[in-house]
C-alpha positions in Angstrom: 137.7 199.4 13.5 138.3 199.8 17.2 136.2 203.0 17.2 133.4 201.3 15.3 133.3 198.4 17.7 133.2 200.8 20.7 130.4 202.8 19.1 128.4 199.6 18.5 128.8 198.6 22.2 127.6 202.1 23.2 124.6 201.7 21.0 123.9 198.3 22.5 124.0 199.8 26.0 121.6 202.5 25.0 119.2 199.9 23.6 119.4 197.8 26.8 118.6 200.9 28.9 115.6 201.9 26.8 114.2 198.4 26.8 114.4 197.9 30.6 113.6 201.5 31.5 115.5 204.4 33.0 117.6 203.8 36.1 115.2 205.7 38.4 112.3 203.7 36.9 114.2 200.4 37.6 114.8 201.5 41.2 111.1 202.3 41.6 110.1 198.9 40.2 112.5 197.1 42.5 111.2 199.1 45.5 107.6 198.3 44.5 108.5 194.6 44.2 109.8 194.5 47.8 106.8 196.3 49.1 104.4 193.8 47.4 106.2 190.9 48.9 106.0 192.3 52.5 102.2 192.9 52.2 101.2 189.7 50.4 99.5 188.3 53.6 97.1 191.2 53.7 95.7 190.6 50.2 96.1 186.9 49.7 92.5 186.2 48.6 92.3 189.3 46.4 95.5 188.3 44.4 95.0 184.5 44.3 93.0 184.5 41.1 95.4 186.9 39.5 98.4 184.7 40.4 96.7 181.7 39.0 96.1 183.4 35.7 99.7 184.6 35.6 100.9 181.0 36.2 98.8 179.7 33.4 100.3 182.3 31.0 103.8 181.4 32.1 103.1 177.7 31.6 101.8 178.3 28.1 104.8 180.5 27.2 107.2 177.8 28.5 105.6 175.2 26.3 105.5 177.3 23.1 109.0 178.8 23.4 110.9 175.5 22.6 108.6 174.9 19.6 109.3 178.4 18.2 113.1 177.8 18.6 112.9 174.5 16.8 111.0 176.0 13.9 113.6 178.9 13.6 116.5 176.5 13.8 115.3 174.4 10.8 114.1 177.3 8.6 116.8 180.0 9.2 120.5 180.1 8.2 121.8 181.5 11.5 125.4 181.6 10.2 124.5 184.1 7.5 122.1 185.9 9.8 125.0 187.0 12.1 127.9 187.0 9.8 129.4 190.0 7.8 127.6 190.4 4.5 130.5 189.7 2.2 129.3 189.0 -1.4 129.2 185.2 -2.0 128.9 183.0 -5.0 127.1 179.7 -5.0 128.8 176.6 -6.3 131.8 176.7 -3.9 133.0 173.3 -4.9 134.6 174.7 -8.1 138.1 176.1 -7.4 137.6 179.0 -9.7 134.3 179.9 -7.9 136.1 179.7 -4.6 138.8 182.0 -5.9 136.2 184.4 -7.2 134.4 184.3 -3.9 137.7 185.1 -2.1 138.4 188.0 -4.4 135.0 189.5 -3.8 135.4 189.0 -0.1 138.7 190.9 -0.3 137.0 193.6 -2.2 134.4 194.0 0.5 137.1 194.3 3.2 139.0 196.8 1.1 135.9 198.9 0.8 135.5 198.8 4.6 139.2 199.8 4.9 138.7 202.6 2.5 135.8 204.0 4.6 138.0 203.9 7.7 140.9 205.6 5.8 138.7 208.4 4.6 137.5 208.8 8.2 141.1 209.2 9.3 141.7 211.5 6.3 138.9 213.8 7.5 140.4 213.7 11.0 143.7 215.0 9.7 142.0 217.8 7.8 140.2 218.9 11.0 143.5 219.0 12.8 145.0 221.1 9.9 142.5 223.9 10.7 144.6 224.8 13.7 147.4 227.4 13.1 150.4 225.1 13.6 154.0 226.1 13.5 156.3 224.5 10.9 159.0 223.8 13.4 157.6 223.2 16.9 154.8 221.3 18.5 152.1 223.7 19.8 150.4 222.9 23.0 146.8 223.6 23.6 145.7 223.9 27.3 142.2 222.9 26.4 143.4 219.5 25.4 144.3 218.6 28.9 147.6 218.3 30.8 149.7 220.1 28.2 149.1 217.5 25.5 150.5 219.1 22.3 149.3 219.1 18.7 151.6 217.9 16.0 153.5 220.4 13.9 152.4 221.3 10.4 155.2 219.2 8.8 154.2 216.2 10.9 150.6 216.6 9.8 151.6 216.9 6.2 153.6 213.7 6.5 150.7 211.9 8.2 148.3 213.1 5.4 150.8 212.0 2.8 150.9 208.5 4.3 147.1 208.3 4.6 146.8 209.6 1.0 149.2 206.9 -0.2 147.3 204.1 1.6 144.0 205.2 0.1 145.5 205.3 -3.3 147.0 201.8 -2.9 143.6 200.6 -1.6 141.9 201.9 -4.7 144.5 200.3 -7.0 143.9 196.9 -5.3 140.2 197.3 -5.7 140.6 198.2 -9.4 143.0 195.2 -9.9 140.6 192.7 -8.3 137.6 194.1 -10.2 139.4 193.9 -13.5 139.1 190.1 -13.5 135.3 190.4 -13.2 134.5 193.0 -15.8 131.2 194.8 -15.2 127.8 193.7 -14.0 126.5 193.0 -10.5 129.9 193.2 -8.9 130.6 196.7 -10.2 128.7 198.4 -7.3 131.5 197.3 -5.0 133.8 199.9 -6.6 131.6 202.9 -5.9 134.2 205.6 -5.2 134.0 207.9 -2.2 134.2 211.4 -3.7 135.7 213.7 -1.2 136.8 217.0 -2.8 139.4 217.5 0.0 141.0 214.2 -1.0 140.9 214.7 -4.7 142.3 218.2 -4.5 145.0 217.6 -1.9 148.7 217.5 -3.0 151.5 216.8 -0.6 153.9 218.9 -2.7 151.5 221.8 -3.4 152.7 225.1 -4.7 153.9 227.8 -2.4 151.6 230.8 -2.1 153.9 233.6 -3.3 151.5 236.4 -2.3 152.0 238.3 -5.5 149.4 240.9 -4.5 151.4 242.0 -1.5 154.7 242.5 -3.4 156.7 245.6 -2.3 157.8 247.4 -5.5 159.2 250.7 -6.8 158.7 252.4 -10.1 161.6 252.5 -12.6 161.5 255.9 -14.3 164.9 256.7 -15.8 165.9 260.4 -16.2 166.8 261.3 -19.8 170.3 260.5 -20.9 171.3 259.2 -17.4 173.0 255.8 -17.5 174.3 253.1 -15.2 177.1 251.1 -16.8 176.8 247.4 -15.6 180.0 245.6 -14.7 179.9 241.9 -13.6 183.2 239.9 -13.3 182.8 237.3 -10.5 182.0 233.7 -11.2 180.1 232.0 -14.0 177.0 232.9 -15.9 174.6 232.4 -12.9 176.7 234.9 -10.9 176.6 237.4 -13.7 172.8 237.1 -14.0 172.4 237.7 -10.3 174.8 240.7 -10.6 172.7 242.0 -13.5 169.5 241.7 -11.5 171.0 243.7 -8.7 172.2 246.3 -11.2 168.6 246.7 -12.3 167.6 247.5 -8.7 170.4 250.1 -8.4 169.4 251.6 -11.8 165.8 251.9 -10.6 166.8 253.5 -7.3 169.1 256.0 -9.1 166.6 256.7 -11.9 169.0 255.6 -14.7 168.9 253.5 -17.8 170.9 250.3 -17.5 173.6 249.6 -20.0 174.0 245.8 -20.5 177.7 244.8 -20.8 179.2 244.0 -24.2 179.8 240.4 -25.1 183.4 241.3 -25.7 183.9 241.7 -22.0 181.1 239.5 -20.6 178.8 236.7 -21.6 176.6 236.9 -24.7 173.5 237.8 -22.8 171.5 238.3 -26.0 171.7 234.5 -26.7 170.1 233.5 -23.4 168.0 236.5 -22.5 165.5 238.7 -24.4 166.8 242.2 -23.4 163.8 243.9 -25.1 161.5 241.8 -22.9 162.6 244.0 -19.9 161.5 247.2 -21.8 158.2 245.6 -22.8 157.5 244.7 -19.1 158.1 248.3 -18.0 156.4 249.9 -21.0 159.4 252.2 -21.5 163.0 252.2 -22.4 164.9 251.2 -19.2 167.6 248.9 -20.7 169.9 249.3 -23.6 172.6 247.0 -25.1 176.2 248.2 -25.2 175.8 248.6 -29.0 172.7 250.8 -28.6 174.6 252.9 -26.0 177.6 253.4 -28.3 175.3 254.5 -31.1 173.5 257.0 -28.8 176.8 258.5 -27.7 178.1 258.5 -31.3 181.1 256.4 -30.2 182.1 259.0 -27.6 182.1 256.5 -24.8 183.1 257.7 -21.3 182.2 256.8 -17.7 181.9 260.2 -16.0 182.2 258.8 -12.5 183.4 255.4 -11.3 182.0 255.0 -7.8 182.9 251.7 -6.2 180.4 249.8 -4.1 183.2 247.5 -2.8 186.5 248.9 -1.6 188.3 245.7 -1.0 190.0 243.4 -1.7 190.3 245.8 -4.7 188.2 248.9 -5.7 185.0 248.0 -7.5 186.1 244.3 -7.4 187.4 244.9 -10.9 190.9 243.7 -11.8 193.4 245.3 -14.3 192.6 242.7 -17.0 188.9 243.7 -17.0 189.8 247.4 -17.1 191.9 246.7 -20.2 189.0 245.0 -21.9 186.8 248.0 -21.2 189.3 250.3 -22.7 189.5 248.0 -25.7 185.9 248.9 -26.4 186.9 252.5 -26.8 185.6 253.3 -23.4 187.4 255.9 -21.3 186.7 256.4 -17.6 187.3 258.7 -14.7 189.5 257.7 -11.7 188.1 254.8 -9.7 187.0 256.0 -6.2 185.7 254.1 -3.2 182.5 255.5 -1.7 182.7 253.6 1.6 184.5 250.8 3.3 182.9 247.5 2.1 184.6 244.1 1.8 183.4 241.4 -0.6 184.1 238.7 2.0 182.0 240.3 4.6 179.4 242.6 3.0 177.3 244.9 5.3 173.5 245.0 5.1 172.5 248.2 3.5 169.3 250.1 3.1 167.9 252.0 0.2 168.6 255.3 2.0 172.3 254.4 2.2 172.5 253.8 -1.6 170.6 257.1 -2.5 172.9 259.1 -0.1 176.2 257.7 -1.5 175.5 257.0 -5.2 173.1 259.8 -6.3 174.8 261.9 -9.0 174.0 264.3 -11.8 176.7 262.8 -14.1 175.4 261.3 -17.3 177.2 257.9 -17.1 178.2 256.3 -13.9 179.5 252.8 -12.9 179.6 251.2 -9.4 181.5 248.0 -10.2 180.5 244.4 -9.6 177.6 244.2 -7.1 177.1 240.4 -7.0 178.0 240.3 -3.3 176.1 243.5 -2.4 173.5 243.1 0.3 170.9 245.8 -0.1 167.4 245.0 1.0 168.0 241.4 0.1 164.5 240.1 1.0 163.0 242.8 -1.1 165.3 242.1 -4.1 164.7 238.3 -3.9 161.0 238.4 -3.6 158.9 236.7 -6.3 159.1 238.9 -9.4 161.8 241.1 -8.0 161.6 244.6 -6.5 160.5 246.5 -9.6 156.9 247.2 -10.6 156.2 245.6 -14.0 153.5 243.7 -15.8 155.4 240.4 -16.4 156.3 237.4 -14.2 159.9 238.5 -13.9 162.3 240.8 -15.7 165.3 238.5 -16.2 164.2 235.1 -17.7 165.2 232.8 -20.5 164.5 233.8 -24.0 161.4 232.6 -25.8 163.3 230.1 -27.9 164.8 228.5 -24.8 161.5 228.4 -23.0 159.7 226.7 -25.9 162.5 224.2 -26.3 162.3 223.4 -22.6 158.5 222.9 -22.9 159.0 220.6 -25.9 161.6 218.5 -24.0 159.3 218.1 -21.1 156.4 217.0 -23.4 158.7 214.5 -25.1 160.6 213.0 -22.1 159.1 213.9 -18.7 155.4 214.8 -18.7 153.6 217.1 -16.2 154.8 215.6 -12.9 158.5 215.3 -12.5 161.3 216.1 -10.1 164.2 218.2 -11.2 167.6 217.5 -9.5 170.6 219.9 -9.8 173.4 217.6 -8.8 176.5 219.8 -8.6 179.7 217.7 -8.3 182.6 219.0 -10.4 184.9 221.2 -8.2 182.3 221.0 -5.4 184.1 218.6 -3.1 186.8 221.1 -2.1 184.3 224.0 -2.1 181.8 222.2 0.2 184.4 220.8 2.6 185.7 224.4 3.1 182.2 225.3 4.4 180.7 224.5 7.8 178.9 222.2 7.5 180.0 220.5 4.3 177.5 220.2 1.4 179.1 217.3 -0.4 177.4 214.0 0.1 178.4 210.4 -0.7 176.4 208.9 -3.5 174.5 206.3 -1.3 173.5 209.0 1.2 172.5 211.3 -1.6 170.3 208.5 -3.1 168.6 208.0 0.3 167.8 211.8 0.5 166.5 211.8 -3.0 164.3 208.8 -2.3 162.6 210.7 0.5 161.6 213.5 -1.8 160.5 211.0 -4.5 158.3 209.3 -1.9 156.7 212.6 -1.0 156.2 213.8 -4.6 155.3 210.4 -5.9 156.9 211.4 -9.2 157.6 208.8 -11.9 160.7 210.4 -13.3 163.6 212.7 -12.3 165.3 215.3 -14.6 169.0 215.3 -13.8 171.0 218.5 -14.4 174.6 217.7 -13.4 178.3 218.0 -14.2 179.0 214.7 -12.5 180.8 211.8 -14.3 178.9 208.9 -15.5 180.5 206.7 -12.9 178.7 208.8 -10.2 175.3 209.2 -12.0 175.2 205.4 -12.8 175.8 204.6 -9.1 173.2 207.2 -8.1 170.6 205.7 -10.5 171.0 202.3 -8.7 169.8 203.9 -5.4 166.7 205.7 -6.7 163.8 203.3 -6.0 160.1 203.9 -5.3 157.9 200.9 -4.3 160.5 198.5 -5.5 160.8 200.1 -8.9 163.6 202.1 -10.3 162.8 205.8 -10.9 164.7 206.9 -14.0 167.2 209.8 -14.0 166.8 211.6 -17.4 169.4 213.8 -18.9 169.3 215.8 -22.1 170.4 213.5 -24.9 173.0 214.4 -27.5 171.7 216.1 -30.6 169.8 213.8 -33.0 168.2 214.6 -36.3 165.4 212.1 -35.4 164.3 214.2 -32.5 162.6 217.5 -33.0 162.2 218.9 -29.5 165.4 221.1 -30.0 164.7 222.1 -33.6 164.2 225.8 -32.6 167.7 226.0 -31.2 169.2 224.3 -34.3 167.4 226.6 -36.8 168.5 229.7 -34.9 172.2 228.6 -34.6 172.0 228.2 -30.8 172.8 224.5 -30.6 176.1 223.5 -29.0 176.3 226.8 -27.1 177.3 225.9 -23.5 175.5 229.0 -22.0 172.3 228.3 -24.0 172.4 224.6 -22.8 172.9 225.8 -19.2 170.0 228.2 -19.4 167.9 225.3 -21.0 168.8 223.2 -18.0 167.7 226.0 -15.6 164.4 226.4 -17.5 163.5 222.7 -17.4 164.3 222.6 -13.6 162.2 225.8 -13.1 159.2 224.1 -14.7 159.4 220.9 -12.6 156.8 219.9 -10.0 159.5 219.6 -7.3 163.1 220.9 -7.3 166.1 219.5 -5.4 169.0 221.9 -5.5 172.7 222.0 -4.5 173.3 224.2 -1.4 175.9 226.9 -2.1 175.4 226.9 -5.9 174.3 230.1 -7.7 173.0 227.9 -10.5 170.5 226.4 -8.0 169.7 229.9 -6.6 168.9 231.2 -10.1 166.5 228.3 -10.6 164.8 229.0 -7.3 164.4 232.7 -8.3 162.7 231.6 -11.5 160.4 229.1 -9.7 159.3 231.9 -7.3 158.6 234.2 -10.1 156.9 231.6 -12.3 154.8 230.3 -9.4 156.2 226.8 -9.7 157.9 226.6 -6.3 156.7 223.6 -4.3 156.5 223.1 -0.5 158.7 220.0 -1.1 161.5 222.0 -2.8 164.7 221.7 -0.8 168.5 221.4 -1.0 169.9 217.9 -1.4 170.0 216.3 2.0 168.8 219.5 3.6 169.3 219.5 7.4 171.5 216.3 7.2 175.3 216.2 7.6 177.4 214.1 5.3 178.1 210.7 6.9 181.7 210.9 5.8 184.0 213.9 5.3 187.6 213.8 4.0 190.4 215.5 5.8 191.9 218.8 4.6 195.0 218.9 2.4 
């Protein structure tokens, strides 16, 4: 409004100048006036008649002017002439009419506010055209005296607030109009259609740049196998280990043998192994049972080359070796290829792997590679490092994906936040890290509210191992615009609900690993994801979100960049 008033004053000044003439013309007129006064004695007789005529005209104008003013005063409503044209209803003596008049006046003012907000919105878009940094404030010398532009994150926050105010404005207009129905008042709600506004999303998807992926072809040599071994951690760790084994198998031109469920998890219940072969268009992965059939039960690891040398060779303990032998699998002596510690892995290049692990032996193993750091950025890029025709090679089975979609359609809808809230056993784990990643419930609630405000989501899917005492308290802190935002967890099995019927019919209900993968899938399909720092469960969800192109610019770890406001002492 301040800018509008300033522009009106500038326009008035321009009108005044045009009416009275340009400055140089005014100066000439003034000079001419002084000259005429000085020479009046030399032309007195010549100008006398002209002066008399001028006096007669001025006298006549002075007489008529009051008469014109009186006529205008009694025939014109000067109040309406100079007031703002807010819609008005006659019959103001009736309270309902006065209320209606006030509502229409409020509508008019809201429309003016909407125009100003859109003006401000377009201004933020013009600023966004600059190439801002996400972390610092960039200065532009052309803006004078080192005045800096706001960072990209600041502009996004500003746009978010303007966006929210415009949305609230429109809701108020719609609410006021609802009492009046349609008709002559409807034209007050003519929407301003700005494509930039309608298409903008504060939590937009991240551009994964799939076209610029760096990939290698996986062309296995005949009868050359890499025997996968994964022993560290839970299912998420094993999936990451399996993904890294795929990279090693591609580098070494070998077929990957998926571990048997007798020594590892039942991967076939959560993954579609054959999906990997379809994505490559060739046989690149076999199950242990297929491998055993191909070898006619003559199972032997010809060379056992350890990627990690400590704390124990291949990061495989004696108990796991016994399980492998229990499968009828014999193996050569375990050998360490280089010095590599699980607790402090070195960054390795492809050339290092090819130099140390290339072999003509038919079946080789390299041990657990969960902690291996080989071309990590390449391996973790969206879709992985292997050239294929799918979104990603390791993803939930079709049954789990469909079940997740049915759950979302039943309980959540298109726009929802997913929260992985890791708590069980996490207190001691996080406090051993610097900084700690374990947050008090009230502080966690405040951090979640900040994301909820950005995403403007009506519901949150909660994937957690926390006790109900913690989740109930957390629920009490999750509020947006004075209303509680529900935390939704998967309910217990009910015959009245059909969203999980596929799992029930295929005998997968009640399987803890299937339920964990279902949780991951729901989180991976959310509009915005809040994860737990340090959790491989969260990291696997983030991997899927990158591959499925669902990652949002609002995705973050819980309370990212914030320290816990209270940390317990060590034991």
